[in-house]
Residue, then its C-alpha position, 0 to 999 in steps of 0.5 A: m087908069t094906070a099906076p105910077e111908072g114902075r110901081g103898078i099894073a093897069e086897072s084892068g087887073r080887076t076882073a069880072s071873074t074874081f073879087r079881091i080882098l085886101h087886108v092892111s095894117t102897118g107892118n104886115v106881120c100881126r094884124s093884117p096876116i091874122t085877118e087874111r088867113l082868118t078870111r080864108h079860113a072862114l071862106s073855106d068853111r062856107l064854100g069849100d075852096p074860095l077860089t072856086g067862088g072867085l074870092i082872093v084874099e091878100s094882105a099888105g102893110t103901109w110900112g110893111h116888112e117886105g119878105a118878113p114871116m108873120e110874128a110867132n104870136a100871130e101864128i099861135v092865134l090862127a092855130d087857135f082858130g084852125a087857120d093855116a099860117s103857113g107860107f105867109v110873107g110880108r108885103e109893103l103896100l103898093d099901088e098895084h095892090v090897091i088897084r087890083a082890090d075890090l075891097v080894102l079893109t084896114a085895121t084903123r082909120d089912119h090905114r084907111a086914110q093912107v089907102i085912100s090917099m094913094g088914089h086909084s078911086a079907092g075911096l068907095r071900096t075902102f073901109t076899116l074892118k069894123e066899119f065895114t062890119r057895122l054897115v054890113r049888119a045894116i044891109d038886108p041880105a034879101t036886097l043882094p044878088d043870090p049867090r047860087e044864081d048870080g055868083v058870089v062875085e056879083r053878091a060881093r060887088a053889090l055888098v060893097r056898093a050897099a056898104a059905101a051908100l050907108r057910110g054917111w048915114l051909119l056912123a061909129p059910136s065912138p072914135d075907137a069903135d072902128e080901130v083894131f089895135d096894134p099887138y105888136g110886141a105884146p104878150i100872147t094874151f093880148f094877141r088873142s084879144i086882137g084875134d077874137e075881135i077880128h074873128q067876131a068882126l069877120d064872121p058877119v062880113v064872110t056871111a054877108l059876102t057869100g050868103v052862107e052862115s058859118r057852120g061853126 
């Protein structure tokens, strides 16, 4: 499949040797930068260098502030967790980002719907972050490929397939259970509460992806 002319790349952008995780929010200056950098930090904690396992973590926004830095309060939250905020540049979500992604994790259900509406067979690999966490918790790790024998990429692909199969059977307990609310313009205390939510949601996901528990 080829993306619309002038906006994308061929679907072959997804390769067998890598696994791309795309975090999506609205402006790509608060929630998705925090989630991207906390994911990278957690992967480094478990794998040393995430790229050695073939995992690539990115983010974009449905109304992304192209070229903008992340919010200052988002940088403070990342510093609280010891994560690196340097070099971040905001991006508008494009077809090519969705095409290349093996797993898309969104802040809210509206973001998930927007990603899926872009096409590119994104439905089976797009979840809200908290939705994916809930599904991952229900998957027996013993049913997934061993990352030491089959590699982290194969395990990650199997995890996404297993989560997609469970989606209709394991529903959210409330409409807001799968939402990460927007802290844009809020004080640092609210940013920190959102950072804690994201961190708690990511921990079981990264453990399931890598097969390695946090050292923290």
